[in-house]
C-alpha positions in Angstrom: 92.7 92.0 71.3 93.5 95.4 72.8 95.4 97.6 70.5 97.4 100.4 72.2 98.5 100.7 75.8 95.6 100.9 78.2 95.9 102.7 81.5 93.5 102.8 84.4 91.9 106.2 84.9 89.3 105.4 87.5 86.3 103.3 88.5 82.6 103.5 88.5 80.8 104.4 91.7 77.1 104.2 92.4 74.4 104.6 89.7 73.0 108.1 89.3 69.3 108.7 88.7 67.4 106.3 86.5 68.7 106.7 83.0 71.9 104.7 83.3 74.2 107.3 84.7 77.2 106.2 86.8 79.3 108.3 89.2 82.9 108.3 88.1 85.8 108.3 90.5 89.2 109.0 88.9 91.1 111.2 86.6 89.1 114.2 85.3 90.7 113.5 81.9 87.6 111.3 81.3 85.9 114.5 80.2 88.1 114.6 77.1 87.5 111.0 76.0 84.9 109.8 73.4 85.4 106.2 74.5 86.6 104.2 77.5 87.4 100.6 78.1 85.3 99.1 80.9 86.8 96.1 82.8 85.1 93.0 81.5 82.9 94.9 79.1 85.2 96.2 76.5 85.1 99.6 74.7 82.1 101.8 75.4 81.3 105.2 73.8 80.9 108.1 76.3 77.6 109.6 75.4 77.3 112.3 78.1 79.2 113.5 81.1 78.3 116.2 83.6 79.0 117.4 87.2 76.5 116.9 90.0 77.9 118.9 92.9 81.4 117.4 93.4 80.6 114.2 91.5 81.2 113.4 87.9 78.5 111.4 86.2 79.1 109.4 83.0 76.6 108.0 80.6 77.8 105.2 78.3 76.3 103.9 75.0 74.0 101.0 75.6 73.6 101.7 79.4 70.2 103.3 79.5 68.7 102.0 82.8 69.6 102.0 86.4 69.8 98.2 86.3 72.3 98.2 83.5 74.3 100.8 85.4 74.3 98.7 88.6 76.1 95.9 86.7 79.1 98.2 86.2 79.5 99.6 89.8 83.0 99.2 91.1 84.5 98.2 87.7 87.8 99.7 86.6 87.8 102.2 83.7 90.7 102.4 81.3 91.7 104.7 78.5 94.1 104.2 75.6 97.2 106.4 76.2 97.0 107.7 72.6 93.4 109.0 73.4 94.6 111.1 76.4 95.1 114.9 75.8 98.6 116.2 76.4 99.2 117.8 79.8 100.7 121.2 80.6 104.2 121.5 81.9 104.5 120.3 85.5 101.4 118.1 85.3 101.4 114.3 84.9 99.1 111.4 84.7 99.3 109.1 87.7 99.8 106.0 85.6 102.9 107.5 84.2 104.4 107.7 87.8 103.9 104.0 88.6 107.2 102.1 88.3 109.3 105.3 88.4 112.4 105.1 90.6 112.5 107.1 93.8 115.7 108.8 94.9 116.9 110.4 98.1 120.1 112.5 97.6 120.8 110.7 94.3 120.5 107.2 95.8 117.7 104.9 94.6 115.6 103.9 97.6 112.6 102.3 95.8 110.0 102.8 93.1 106.4 103.9 92.9 104.1 100.9 93.4 100.8 102.7 93.6 99.1 106.0 94.2 96.4 106.3 96.8 93.7 109.0 96.8 93.7 110.1 100.4 91.1 112.8 100.0 92.8 116.2 100.4 96.0 114.9 98.8 97.4 111.9 96.9 99.9 109.6 98.4 102.7 107.7 96.7 103.1 104.1 97.8 106.9 103.6 97.5 108.2 100.0 97.5 111.7 100.0 98.8 114.7 98.3 97.3 117.6 96.7 99.2 119.1 93.7 100.8 117.3 93.9 104.1 113.6 93.2 104.6 113.3 96.6 106.2 114.7 98.3 103.1 112.0 96.6 101.0 109.0 97.9 103.1 106.4 100.1 101.5 106.4 103.7 102.6 103.7 106.4 102.0 104.7 109.8 100.9 102.3 112.7 100.1 102.7 113.5 96.4 102.1 117.2 96.9 104.6 117.6 99.7 107.1 120.4 99.2 109.9 117.8 99.6 108.8 115.7 96.7 109.9 116.6 93.1 108.7 114.8 90.1 111.2 114.6 87.2 111.1 112.7 83.9 113.7 110.2 85.1 112.3 109.6 88.6 110.9 111.1 91.8 113.2 112.9 94.2 112.4 113.0 97.9 114.4 115.2 100.2 115.8 113.3 103.2 113.4 113.2 106.0 114.4 111.7 109.3 112.9 108.3 109.8 111.4 108.0 106.3 114.1 105.9 104.6 116.7 105.4 107.2 
């Protein structure tokens, strides 16, 4: 039985070295957590965490060999919302954006279905709403674009020719 609300914060990449380290791809917030929930494996204590170049490497309690680490490659990693540190003004966790309505000039055009990590910038996957099939298509909008504004009640996108019309 999972107590609080779990949110996905990333997944494990390749094993690192021989002592059970795993490369972690996802929210840097993992550095503030003492425990994470591993898909199919339950709660695990985070014993160590360090940078190797651009990579973040995580060591979990009970994962002390490369073989044990290999069993976790590709698995999703979750945190309990209550365990996450509060963010500064103007910053937000991606999971909090999923499901938010998207507006263009005050009209709801869709909602955030997913967020893709496209390397240099993150991309919102917006699932449209409307009667016509075309209205319900998925559209990709760069999150950091100057024409995208994240507010508590939803995401506002400035009208861009061809994007939602």
